[in-house]
PDB file with one MODEL, atoms N, CA, C and O in Angstrom:
MODEL        1
ATOM      1  N   MET A   1       0.975  -1.221   0.057  1.00  0.00           N
ATOM      2  CA  MET A   1      -0.033  -0.008   0.109  1.00  0.00           C
ATOM      3  C   MET A   1       0.890   1.233   0.010  1.00  0.00           C
ATOM      4  O   MET A   1       1.850   1.305   0.777  1.00  0.00           O
ATOM      5  N   MET A   2       0.646   2.235  -0.911  1.00  0.00           N
ATOM      6  CA  MET A   2       1.443   3.433  -1.099  1.00  0.00           C
ATOM      7  C   MET A   2       0.822   4.368  -0.203  1.00  0.00           C
ATOM      8  O   MET A   2      -0.386   4.505  -0.394  1.00  0.00           O
ATOM      9  N   THR A   3       1.459   5.227   0.969  1.00  0.00           N
ATOM     10  CA  THR A   3       1.044   6.154   1.840  1.00  0.00           C
ATOM     11  C   THR A   3       1.725   7.552   1.512  1.00  0.00           C
ATOM     12  O   THR A   3       2.700   7.735   0.784  1.00  0.00           O
ATOM     13  N   GLN A   4       1.013   8.464   2.191  1.00  0.00           N
ATOM     14  CA  GLN A   4       1.304   9.885   1.822  1.00  0.00           C
ATOM     15  C   GLN A   4       0.888  10.423   3.336  1.00  0.00           C
ATOM     16  O   GLN A   4      -0.058   9.967   3.979  1.00  0.00           O
ATOM     17  N   VAL A   5       1.860  11.581   3.822  1.00  0.00           N
ATOM     18  CA  VAL A   5       1.670  12.303   5.030  1.00  0.00           C
ATOM     19  C   VAL A   5       0.760  13.234   4.474  1.00  0.00           C
ATOM     20  O   VAL A   5       1.007  13.783   3.401  1.00  0.00           O
ATOM     21  N   LEU A   6      -0.397  13.483   5.196  1.00  0.00           N
ATOM     22  CA  LEU A   6      -1.347  14.371   4.907  1.00  0.00           C
ATOM     23  C   LEU A   6      -1.261  15.266   6.209  1.00  0.00           C
ATOM     24  O   LEU A   6      -1.262  14.949   7.399  1.00  0.00           O
ATOM     25  N   ALA A   7      -1.182  16.567   5.535  1.00  0.00           N
ATOM     26  CA  ALA A   7      -1.260  17.934   7.066  1.00  0.00           C
ATOM     27  C   ALA A   7      -2.144  18.754   6.856  1.00  0.00           C
ATOM     28  O   ALA A   7      -2.383  19.174   5.724  1.00  0.00           O
ATOM     29  N   TYR A   8      -2.822  19.148   7.977  1.00  0.00           N
ATOM     30  CA  TYR A   8      -3.797  20.246   7.793  1.00  0.00           C
ATOM     31  C   TYR A   8      -3.718  21.167   8.971  1.00  0.00           C
ATOM     32  O   TYR A   8      -2.928  21.001   9.900  1.00  0.00           O
ATOM     33  N   LYS A   9      -4.489  22.042   8.891  1.00  0.00           N
ATOM     34  CA  LYS A   9      -4.733  23.094   9.962  1.00  0.00           C
ATOM     35  C   LYS A   9      -6.286  23.393  10.230  1.00  0.00           C
ATOM     36  O   LYS A   9      -6.886  24.165   9.481  1.00  0.00           O
ATOM     37  N   PRO A  10      -6.867  22.827  11.209  1.00  0.00           N
ATOM     38  CA  PRO A  10      -8.154  22.820  11.256  1.00  0.00           C
ATOM     39  C   PRO A  10      -8.656  24.341  11.619  1.00  0.00           C
ATOM     40  O   PRO A  10      -8.300  24.842  12.685  1.00  0.00           O
ATOM     41  N   TYR A  11      -9.329  24.918  10.881  1.00  0.00           N
ATOM     42  CA  TYR A  11      -9.902  26.451  10.940  1.00  0.00           C
ATOM     43  C   TYR A  11      -8.592  27.473  10.533  1.00  0.00           C
ATOM     44  O   TYR A  11      -8.645  28.677  10.787  1.00  0.00           O
ATOM     45  N   GLY A  12      -7.419  26.848   9.875  1.00  0.00           N
ATOM     46  CA  GLY A  12      -6.514  27.589   9.653  1.00  0.00           C
ATOM     47  C   GLY A  12      -5.768  28.091  10.619  1.00  0.00           C
ATOM     48  O   GLY A  12      -4.844  28.860  10.353  1.00  0.00           O
ATOM     49  N   ILE A  13      -6.092  27.695  11.986  1.00  0.00           N
ATOM     50  CA  ILE A  13      -5.084  28.361  13.210  1.00  0.00           C
ATOM     51  C   ILE A  13      -4.301  26.901  13.844  1.00  0.00           C
ATOM     52  O   ILE A  13      -4.489  25.716  13.570  1.00  0.00           O
ATOM     53  N   GLY A  14      -3.518  27.456  14.636  1.00  0.00           N
ATOM     54  CA  GLY A  14      -2.365  26.294  15.468  1.00  0.00           C
ATOM     55  C   GLY A  14      -1.834  25.776  14.579  1.00  0.00           C
ATOM     56  O   GLY A  14      -1.801  26.131  13.401  1.00  0.00           O
ATOM     57  N   SER A  15      -1.228  24.609  15.228  1.00  0.00           N
ATOM     58  CA  SER A  15       0.038  23.938  14.586  1.00  0.00           C
ATOM     59  C   SER A  15      -0.743  22.921  13.575  1.00  0.00           C
ATOM     60  O   SER A  15      -1.924  22.581  13.645  1.00  0.00           O
ATOM     61  N   TRP A  16       0.237  22.529  12.619  1.00  0.00           N
ATOM     62  CA  TRP A  16      -0.404  21.501  11.608  1.00  0.00           C
ATOM     63  C   TRP A  16      -0.407  20.026  12.037  1.00  0.00           C
ATOM     64  O   TRP A  16       0.616  19.416  12.349  1.00  0.00           O
ATOM     65  N   THR A  17      -1.637  19.508  12.024  1.00  0.00           N
ATOM     66  CA  THR A  17      -1.833  18.037  12.180  1.00  0.00           C
ATOM     67  C   THR A  17      -1.155  17.190  11.086  1.00  0.00           C
ATOM     68  O   THR A  17      -1.354  17.566   9.931  1.00  0.00           O
ATOM     69  N   HIS A  18      -0.465  16.218  11.256  1.00  0.00           N
ATOM     70  CA  HIS A  18       0.045  15.371  10.490  1.00  0.00           C
ATOM     71  C   HIS A  18      -0.423  13.830  10.543  1.00  0.00           C
ATOM     72  O   HIS A  18      -0.414  13.295  11.652  1.00  0.00           O
ATOM     73  N   THR A  19      -0.779  13.175   9.570  1.00  0.00           N
ATOM     74  CA  THR A  19      -1.113  11.862   9.723  1.00  0.00           C
ATOM     75  C   THR A  19      -0.540  11.014   8.668  1.00  0.00           C
ATOM     76  O   THR A  19      -0.217  11.747   7.733  1.00  0.00           O
ATOM     77  N   THR A  20      -0.266   9.740   8.411  1.00  0.00           N
ATOM     78  CA  THR A  20       0.124   8.699   7.456  1.00  0.00           C
ATOM     79  C   THR A  20      -0.973   8.110   7.156  1.00  0.00           C
ATOM     80  O   THR A  20      -1.526   7.486   8.061  1.00  0.00           O
ATOM     81  N   VAL A  21      -1.640   8.141   5.717  1.00  0.00           N
ATOM     82  CA  VAL A  21      -2.543   7.443   5.460  1.00  0.00           C
ATOM     83  C   VAL A  21      -2.488   7.011   4.017  1.00  0.00           C
ATOM     84  O   VAL A  21      -1.664   7.566   3.290  1.00  0.00           O
ATOM     85  N   SER A  22      -3.304   6.048   3.511  1.00  0.00           N
ATOM     86  CA  SER A  22      -3.078   5.461   1.915  1.00  0.00           C
ATOM     87  C   SER A  22      -3.434   6.863   1.035  1.00  0.00           C
ATOM     88  O   SER A  22      -4.016   7.885   1.397  1.00  0.00           O
ATOM     89  N   LYS A  23      -2.917   6.537  -0.110  1.00  0.00           N
ATOM     90  CA  LYS A  23      -2.701   7.773  -1.108  1.00  0.00           C
ATOM     91  C   LYS A  23      -4.190   8.042  -1.701  1.00  0.00           C
ATOM     92  O   LYS A  23      -4.397   9.158  -2.176  1.00  0.00           O
ATOM     93  N   ASP A  24      -5.248   7.074  -1.701  1.00  0.00           N
ATOM     94  CA  ASP A  24      -6.755   7.328  -1.942  1.00  0.00           C
ATOM     95  C   ASP A  24      -7.363   8.483  -0.429  1.00  0.00           C
ATOM     96  O   ASP A  24      -8.036   9.512  -0.470  1.00  0.00           O
ATOM     97  N   VAL A  25      -6.836   7.824   0.624  1.00  0.00           N
ATOM     98  CA  VAL A  25      -7.607   8.432   1.704  1.00  0.00           C
ATOM     99  C   VAL A  25      -6.945   9.674   1.656  1.00  0.00           C
ATOM    100  O   VAL A  25      -7.750  10.584   1.851  1.00  0.00           O
ATOM    101  N   ALA A  26      -5.734  10.090   1.463  1.00  0.00           N
ATOM    102  CA  ALA A  26      -5.100  11.340   1.514  1.00  0.00           C
ATOM    103  C   ALA A  26      -5.684  12.435   0.489  1.00  0.00           C
ATOM    104  O   ALA A  26      -5.691  13.653   0.668  1.00  0.00           O
ATOM    105  N   ARG A  27      -6.158  11.750  -0.589  1.00  0.00           N
ATOM    106  CA  ARG A  27      -6.696  12.712  -1.545  1.00  0.00           C
ATOM    107  C   ARG A  27      -8.277  12.872  -1.128  1.00  0.00           C
ATOM    108  O   ARG A  27      -8.764  13.989  -1.300  1.00  0.00           O
ATOM    109  N   VAL A  28      -8.922  12.070  -0.715  1.00  0.00           N
ATOM    110  CA  VAL A  28     -10.382  12.498  -0.484  1.00  0.00           C
ATOM    111  C   VAL A  28     -10.218  13.461   0.712  1.00  0.00           C
ATOM    112  O   VAL A  28     -10.702  14.591   0.644  1.00  0.00           O
ATOM    113  N   LEU A  29      -9.525  13.028   1.840  1.00  0.00           N
ATOM    114  CA  LEU A  29      -9.455  14.020   3.042  1.00  0.00           C
ATOM    115  C   LEU A  29      -8.955  15.393   2.587  1.00  0.00           C
ATOM    116  O   LEU A  29      -9.565  16.382   2.994  1.00  0.00           O
ATOM    117  N   ALA A  30      -7.987  15.532   1.848  1.00  0.00           N
ATOM    118  CA  ALA A  30      -7.712  16.852   1.593  1.00  0.00           C
ATOM    119  C   ALA A  30      -8.623  17.569   0.734  1.00  0.00           C
ATOM    120  O   ALA A  30      -8.598  18.799   0.774  1.00  0.00           O
ATOM    121  N   LEU A  31      -9.396  16.994  -0.009  1.00  0.00           N
ATOM    122  CA  LEU A  31     -10.414  17.642  -0.688  1.00  0.00           C
ATOM    123  C   LEU A  31     -11.620  18.098   0.304  1.00  0.00           C
ATOM    124  O   LEU A  31     -12.218  19.170   0.204  1.00  0.00           O
ATOM    125  N   GLU A  32     -11.821  17.292   1.087  1.00  0.00           N
ATOM    126  CA  GLU A  32     -12.924  17.756   2.006  1.00  0.00           C
ATOM    127  C   GLU A  32     -12.457  18.885   2.926  1.00  0.00           C
ATOM    128  O   GLU A  32     -13.110  19.899   3.174  1.00  0.00           O
ATOM    129  N   TYR A  33     -11.296  18.596   3.380  1.00  0.00           N
ATOM    130  CA  TYR A  33     -10.819  19.596   4.106  1.00  0.00           C
ATOM    131  C   TYR A  33     -10.206  20.809   3.659  1.00  0.00           C
ATOM    132  O   TYR A  33      -9.755  21.546   4.536  1.00  0.00           O
ATOM    133  N   ALA A  34     -10.100  21.162   2.443  1.00  0.00           N
ATOM    134  CA  ALA A  34      -9.881  22.290   1.632  1.00  0.00           C
ATOM    135  C   ALA A  34     -11.177  22.728   1.353  1.00  0.00           C
ATOM    136  O   ALA A  34     -11.323  23.947   1.268  1.00  0.00           O
ATOM    137  N   SER A  35     -12.368  21.848   1.155  1.00  0.00           N
ATOM    138  CA  SER A  35     -13.536  22.501   0.982  1.00  0.00           C
ATOM    139  C   SER A  35     -14.148  23.227   2.379  1.00  0.00           C
ATOM    140  O   SER A  35     -15.141  23.952   2.318  1.00  0.00           O
ATOM    141  N   TYR A  36     -13.566  22.999   3.422  1.00  0.00           N
ATOM    142  CA  TYR A  36     -13.885  23.859   4.601  1.00  0.00           C
ATOM    143  C   TYR A  36     -13.055  25.176   4.697  1.00  0.00           C
ATOM    144  O   TYR A  36     -13.388  26.012   5.536  1.00  0.00           O
ATOM    145  N   GLY A  37     -11.903  25.419   3.809  1.00  0.00           N
ATOM    146  CA  GLY A  37     -11.171  26.604   3.961  1.00  0.00           C
ATOM    147  C   GLY A  37     -10.059  26.330   4.532  1.00  0.00           C
ATOM    148  O   GLY A  37      -9.251  27.248   4.675  1.00  0.00           O
ATOM    149  N   TRP A  38      -9.747  25.035   4.988  1.00  0.00           N
ATOM    150  CA  TRP A  38      -8.557  24.800   5.700  1.00  0.00           C
ATOM    151  C   TRP A  38      -7.317  24.599   5.026  1.00  0.00           C
ATOM    152  O   TRP A  38      -7.416  23.957   3.980  1.00  0.00           O
ATOM    153  N   PRO A  39      -6.024  25.030   5.392  1.00  0.00           N
ATOM    154  CA  PRO A  39      -5.105  24.625   4.711  1.00  0.00           C
ATOM    155  C   PRO A  39      -4.409  23.146   4.730  1.00  0.00           C
ATOM    156  O   PRO A  39      -4.006  22.670   5.792  1.00  0.00           O
ATOM    157  N   VAL A  40      -4.301  22.491   3.565  1.00  0.00           N
ATOM    158  CA  VAL A  40      -3.998  21.211   3.212  1.00  0.00           C
ATOM    159  C   VAL A  40      -2.797  20.787   2.472  1.00  0.00           C
ATOM    160  O   VAL A  40      -2.774  21.158   1.298  1.00  0.00           O
ATOM    161  N   MET A  41      -1.695  20.026   2.930  1.00  0.00           N
ATOM    162  CA  MET A  41      -0.730  19.769   2.293  1.00  0.00           C
ATOM    163  C   MET A  41      -0.671  18.164   2.084  1.00  0.00           C
ATOM    164  O   MET A  41      -1.233  17.523   2.972  1.00  0.00           O
ATOM    165  N   ILE A  42      -0.233  17.624   1.320  1.00  0.00           N
ATOM    166  CA  ILE A  42       0.055  16.158   1.068  1.00  0.00           C
ATOM    167  C   ILE A  42       1.247  16.084   0.558  1.00  0.00           C
ATOM    168  O   ILE A  42       1.497  16.568  -0.546  1.00  0.00           O
ATOM    169  N   ASP A  43       2.347  15.326   1.463  1.00  0.00           N
ATOM    170  CA  ASP A  43       3.644  15.287   1.192  1.00  0.00           C
ATOM    171  C   ASP A  43       4.357  16.383   1.054  1.00  0.00           C
ATOM    172  O   ASP A  43       5.278  16.495   0.244  1.00  0.00           O
ATOM    173  N   GLY A  44       3.938  17.355   1.918  1.00  0.00           N
ATOM    174  CA  GLY A  44       4.543  18.810   1.771  1.00  0.00           C
ATOM    175  C   GLY A  44       4.396  19.845   1.037  1.00  0.00           C
ATOM    176  O   GLY A  44       5.006  20.906   1.168  1.00  0.00           O
ATOM    177  N   GLU A  45       3.209  19.464  -0.134  1.00  0.00           N
ATOM    178  CA  GLU A  45       3.067  20.141  -1.149  1.00  0.00           C
ATOM    179  C   GLU A  45       1.501  20.652  -0.713  1.00  0.00           C
ATOM    180  O   GLU A  45       0.793  19.910  -0.032  1.00  0.00           O
ATOM    181  N   ALA A  46       1.079  21.838  -1.118  1.00  0.00           N
ATOM    182  CA  ALA A  46       0.197  22.529  -0.917  1.00  0.00           C
ATOM    183  C   ALA A  46      -0.933  22.089  -1.895  1.00  0.00           C
ATOM    184  O   ALA A  46      -0.807  22.096  -3.120  1.00  0.00           O
ATOM    185  N   THR A  47      -1.952  21.738  -1.279  1.00  0.00           N
ATOM    186  CA  THR A  47      -3.409  21.067  -2.439  1.00  0.00           C
ATOM    187  C   THR A  47      -4.191  22.526  -2.597  1.00  0.00           C
ATOM    188  O   THR A  47      -3.903  23.646  -2.176  1.00  0.00           O
ATOM    189  N   LEU A  48      -5.344  22.011  -3.411  1.00  0.00           N
ATOM    190  CA  LEU A  48      -6.195  22.966  -3.897  1.00  0.00           C
ATOM    191  C   LEU A  48      -6.952  23.692  -2.687  1.00  0.00           C
ATOM    192  O   LEU A  48      -7.383  23.110  -1.692  1.00  0.00           O
ATOM    193  N   HIS A  49      -7.045  25.171  -2.967  1.00  0.00           N
ATOM    194  CA  HIS A  49      -7.830  25.880  -1.942  1.00  0.00           C
ATOM    195  C   HIS A  49      -9.039  25.919  -2.590  1.00  0.00           C
ATOM    196  O   HIS A  49      -9.107  26.012  -3.815  1.00  0.00           O
ATOM    197  N   PHE A  50     -10.209  25.841  -1.717  1.00  0.00           N
ATOM    198  CA  PHE A  50     -11.593  26.011  -2.015  1.00  0.00           C
ATOM    199  C   PHE A  50     -12.046  27.392  -1.412  1.00  0.00           C
ATOM    200  O   PHE A  50     -11.753  27.684  -0.253  1.00  0.00           O
ATOM    201  N   SER A  51     -12.853  28.336  -2.323  1.00  0.00           N
ATOM    202  CA  SER A  51     -13.401  29.695  -1.628  1.00  0.00           C
ATOM    203  C   SER A  51     -14.889  29.333  -1.117  1.00  0.00           C
ATOM    204  O   SER A  51     -15.673  28.893  -1.958  1.00  0.00           O
ATOM    205  N   ASN A  52     -15.305  29.489   0.164  1.00  0.00           N
ATOM    206  CA  ASN A  52     -16.617  29.268   0.370  1.00  0.00           C
ATOM    207  C   ASN A  52     -17.259  30.751  -0.280  1.00  0.00           C
ATOM    208  O   ASN A  52     -18.467  30.795  -0.512  1.00  0.00           O
ATOM    209  N   ALA A  53     -16.711  31.506  -0.454  1.00  0.00           N
ATOM    210  CA  ALA A  53     -17.624  32.698  -0.932  1.00  0.00           C
ATOM    211  C   ALA A  53     -18.163  32.181  -2.482  1.00  0.00           C
ATOM    212  O   ALA A  53     -17.367  31.685  -3.279  1.00  0.00           O
ATOM    213  N   ALA A  54     -19.527  32.352  -2.783  1.00  0.00           N
ATOM    214  CA  ALA A  54     -19.951  31.924  -4.038  1.00  0.00           C
ATOM    215  C   ALA A  54     -20.618  33.255  -4.655  1.00  0.00           C
ATOM    216  O   ALA A  54     -21.108  33.234  -5.784  1.00  0.00           O
TER     217      ALA A  54
ENDMDL
END
């Protein structure tokens, strides 16, 4: 199983939370957390950021 390190900051404040998960899980969680407006990185690279303003 290929793994990746997912890092995120809930609500964009505080320290980064790091967890090692499968590649598929990292991708799905990154998309979900980014949709909340949280900063997200996979293996140290920033992921897409979604805006809540529509």
